[in-house]
Each structure stands twice: as C-alpha cells, then as structure tokens.
N, C-alpha and C positions, 0 to 999 in steps of 0.2 A: 504494500500500500504506500502511496505517496501522500505526505501530509505536511501542510503548512500550519504552524501553531503560533498565532499572534505575531506573524512575521512583518517587519517594517523595514523600509529603506526610503530615506528622503534625500533628494539632491540638495534641497534647501527647504526651509519651512514652507509648508503648503504645496510642495511638489514632490510626488513620489507615491508611496503606499504606506498605509498605517494599519497595523493590527490585523493583517489578513489571516483568516483561518479557513482552510479548505482541505478536503479529503478527496482523493481520486483512487478508485479501485482498479486493480488490474483488469484490462479488457475494456475499460471505459474511455469514451471520447467526450471531453468536456469543452464546451465553447465558452470563451470569455468575451463579453461584449461591453461596450460603453462608448461614450463620446471621445473626441480628441482630447488628449491630456488627462483622461480619467484615471490612468494608472495601469492600463492593460499591459503595456510592454514592460513596465517595472515588475508586475506580477510574474510575467513569463520569464523575465531575466532572473528572478529569484528561484523559480522552479528549475531553470536550466543551470543554475550555479554560476551564471555570468555576473551576478550581483550577490554579495554576501549580506545576509540580513543584519541590520544594525541592532535589532532586538528580535527575540523570538527565534524560531528554527524552521528549517526545511529538512525533512527526513524521508528516507526511502527504505522500506522493508522488503527484502527479496529472499527467496529460498535459494540456498547454494546447491551444489550437485548432490550433496548428501541429504538434502531435504531440510536442513536446518535454516532457520530464519536469521538473516543478517541485517543489521540496521546501519545505514549509511547516512551521514549528516553532511549537508551541502558545503559547510564552511571548514571542513577538516581535511581537505586534500582531494587527490585524484580518485579515491575510491568511489565517491558519488558521481563525479563528472564522467567517468569512463562508461557509465550506463546511460548517458544522455545524448540524444540527437536534437540539434537546435537549428531551426530556420529563423534567422533574424529578419527584421523588417527590411533592412537594406540588402540582405543576402549577398555578402561579398564573395567573390570567386576570383581565381587566378586566370586572367584573360589570355596569357601567353601559352597555356597548356591546352591540349585537346580535351574534349569532354571525358573520354575514357582515361586519359593520362591524369587529369585532375582528380577523378574519383579514385584511381589507383593510389595516387599520392596520399589522399586523405585517409584511405583505408590503412595504409602503412603507418601513418602518423597516429592513428587510433589504436595501433597495436594488433590489428587483425592478423591472424595466422597467414603465412605466405601462400599456403595451398588453397586458402579460401578466398583470396582477394579477387581472383578472376571471376569466380561465381558471384560474389557479393556485388561486384561492379556490374556484371551482366544483369542481375536481378534488379538492381536499383534503376538502371537505364530502362529496363522493360516496364517497371512500375510507372515511370514518369514519361514514357513515350519518347525516349532519346536514342533508341538503337540506330536510327539512320544518321544521327549526328555524332556518332562516337569519335570520328576522326576530325571533326570541325574544331578549330580553335575557339575556346570559350569567348574570347574577346570579340569575335566576329558575330556572335549571336545577338538577337534582339534582347531587350530587357526581360520580356516574358520568358524566353527560352533560358536565359541565364538564371532566372528564378527557379525554373524547373530543374536545372543542374544543382542549384543549392538545395532544393527539396530532396533530390536524389541523394545528395551527400548526407542530409539529416537522417534519412532512412537507411543509410548504407550498411551499418553494422547491426541492424535489428535491435535498436536500443530498448532498454526497459522503460525509459521515459522519453517520449517524443514531444517536443515543444515547437509549435509552428505559429509564428507571428504573421498573421494575414496571408496564409498560403495561397489563396486564390487571386491575390492582387496581380494584375497583368496577365492572367491566364484566360485564354478565350473559352467561351461557353462550351465548345465541343470537347474540351479536354477536362473540364471540371469534374464530370461524372467519373472519368477514369482515375483522376487523382483522388477523388473521394473514396473510390473503391480501394485504391492503394493504401490510403490512410486507415480504412477499415481493416484491411488485411494485416497491417502492422499492429493494429490495436489488439489483435487476438492474443498477443504476448507482451503488451506494453500498456503503460499509463499514458494517455495522449491528452494534451491540452492545446487548444487551437483558439487563436484570437481573431477578431474581425469586427467590422462595423455593421455587417448585415446578417442578422440571424437567419433570414431566409436562405441566404447563400450557404451558411455554415450548416444548415439543417440537412444538407446532403450527407453529412457524416456525423453530426452531433445530435444527441437526444436530450442532453442536459446542458443548461446554460447558467452561467454565473454573470451577474451584473456588477460592474465596477463604476462607482461615481465618486468624484472628488477624492480619490486616493483611498477609497474603502470598498471592500466587498459588501454590498448592501443587499444582495439577494442571491440565493442559491437554489438549485433544483428547479429552474424555470423551464418551461417548454419553449419551443421556438415562437409560438404565438404570444406567450407571456413576455418574452424578451423583446419582441417587436413592439408590443404595446408599451413596455416600459421605456423604450427608446424614442417613441413617437413624440413629436413636439406637441405641447399642450394646445388644445383647440381653443379658439377665441371664445371669450365669455359671451354667452347669449343674453346676459343681463344688461341693465343700464338703458338709458334713453336712446331712442332711435335718432340717427343723424337728421 
C-alpha cells in the first residue's frame, strides 16, 4: 500500500501542499484533479520522491520475494525511489538519442538486468505506440511524441508506483484509449496516481478521484461526475433585481 500521512511541502507560505493524507491500494488508479496552482504537481512530486516532505511521511509497503512485507519511506534513500516510475509535467528527454537508445539508457540507469533490457524496451514502445519510431532521434519528434517517449520511460521497468502528471497532454484522441489501456495494464501490479485538469479525460483509466484546492486534499473517493461538478465554475446567482 502507498500512503501519505499528513505530508506537507511548501515552496513559500501559501504555495505548495499542506497536511495531505491519502491511501492508494495496489491495482488502483487514482486521479488527482484541481485548478492551476492547486497543488496537484506538488502532491505527485511527493509521491514520486522528487520532493521530500517537510513534515509528515510518504511510505510504500511491498511484499518481497519471500512474501514478507517491507516498508519503504520516501525520504530515506534509493530504496523507495527504485520502485517509482514518474512522468513529469515537462517530460524531459535526451533529444540526441534515438527512441530505442534513450529507453535502453534509462533502463540501464535504473539498474535493470542486462538480459531484460531489450524486452522491457520493446514492451514499453509497444504500450505507447512507438515501435515505428524506434530509430528516430528523440529531438526530431513532435512535443506529443516526445511525451509518449517519456511515458514509455515511466512504465519501462514495471514500477510498483507509477506517477503520471497530465499524461494525456499533447496526445491526440486516437491514441488516448491505447494509453489508457496501457496504464490499466501496468496498474495490475502497481499503485498508479494520475493528475489532470479534466476528469472526463482521466475517467478513461481512473475510477476514483481526489480533489486538491489551495494546497489541500479537500475530497477523496469522488466519481468522475462528482469531480467534474466540483471543478465547474459557480453558476451566476439567479437572485437580485433584474437589469
């Protein structure tokens, strides 16, 4: 189980995330929604261990090969981070490498076993529709295709925690269903947290939504319809005198 317990991180007073408590079960895909600047990316950064909580904790409980439960804490080193796949909002990639070359390099840096690298790269490219681009330099790809490469990297080593910041941004509609299916496939053995601005778009893979407002988790276990209603702008008041 993945758990945030009263986790906080502030860039400055009034900006960041305060007292976030959240549980994600194995096999669950949780959508995180909220307005611009609400704290979604900070929440994802804490889960991915890209940010260290200033107060509270982020922990991951996993069974080892002997079936014993092991507990990893995000701020105590590589033990937690080695289980994380993370797609950031900016999705940085190395433009001078080919798609296959970049994914091979990232697999090596993550410590994947040499004999598994080719298979992991092939599987990741297939999930994200990149097979025909394997020899293309990443720097020549469109922004949307580069984002697909970064998504393939996040899924590359079948992580126990998959953190995706706005994964459908810049992705054409024809590929969204394929990527949603890929996320669903990875989720069968992972805790998946996905952020975005549109619950209707995220509902392709998410069944549970978390609402973040002004740096706080204000609602949990929302449906897509409830999340849409919570994000909708308030309707003009019908009261008052007619003009």
